[in-house]
N, C-alpha and C positions, 0 to 999 in steps of 0.2 A: 486653771481652766475648768476644773471640776466644779468649783463653787459658782463661777460665773455662768457656766452652762446650766447648772442646776437652778440658779436664780431665774434664768430666762425661760426655762421650760415648765416650771411649777406654776400651777394656777394661783392667782392672787386676787384679793378683794380689799375692801376698805377696812374690814375688821380682822385683826390677827387672832385666829383661834388655836393655832398649833405652833409648836416650836420644833424645828428639825435640827437635830444635832448629828453631825457626821464626822468621820475621821477617814482619811485616805493615806495610805503608805505605799511607797514603791520599793521593791526589792530587786536586786540585780544579781544574776548568776551567769557564769560562763561555762559553756560546754565545748568539749573538743569534738569536732565532727569526725575527724579521721585520725587514727593513731599515727604517731610519728610525723605529724604535719603541723603547720601553723594555721590551719583553717579552724576558726573559732566561730561560735554562735553565741550571741548574748541574749539572755532570756530576761525579760522584764515582767515582774508580777506586781499587780496592784491588789491591795487588800483594803476593803471598804467595810466600815461598820456605820450603822445609822440608827437613830431612835427618833420616833415621832411622839411628842408629848402634848397633851391637852394643856393649853396655857392657863385656863381657869382652874383646873383641878390639880395639875401637876402629875396626873396619871399617865403612864406610858401606854400609848395606844397600840403601837407596833414597833418592832425593832428587827434588825437582821444584820447579817454579814455575808460577804461573798468575796471571791477573788477571781481575777481574770489574768491571762498572761498572753504575751506576744514575744516575738523574737526576731533577730536580724543577724545576718552574717557580718562579721567585723572585717575591717580592712586595716592596712598599715597607716591610714590617715586618722589621727586622733580627732581632727575636726569633723571629718565625715562620720565617724562613729558617734560623736557627740550630737550631731544634727539628727542622725537616725534615732538615737536614744530619746531625744527631746520630742521628735515626731510621734514615736510610739507612746511615750508617756502622755502626750496631749490627747492622742486618740483613745488610749485606755481611760483617761480621766473623763472624756466626754461620753464614752460608752458606759462608764460606771454611773455617771450622773443620770443617764437615760434609764439605767437599771433601777436605781433608787426610786426615781419618779414612777416607773412602771409598777414596782412592787407596792409602793404606797397607794397608787391609784387602784390597783387590783384589790388591795386590802379594803380600801374604803368602799369600792363597788360591791365586794362580797359581803361586807358588813351591812350595807344598805339592803341587799337582797334578803338577808337572813332576819331582818327586823320586821 
């Protein structure tokens, strides 16, 4: 979802000037909400790194990394937990794609202003 959404929201033209390299990783952790109980909360963290490179020179123009997290209450239904986890991962991936685009566009805009 990350790459598909990123491809749809980034501007494009006839000539490719830049190469965007990115990496996305999901981590899962479980927290106990209440002592001596079976109430659990699953925390999903996404970590993203990206690099924008000039295709002609090979020079790195900008790069960055960030992380986002979300969580949900677990149930005794493994299927329900899996569906919740996949929804959260999809949402985090799409939000991360938006963040990468926004950071790149802001960098390009700021670079144009300072020239």
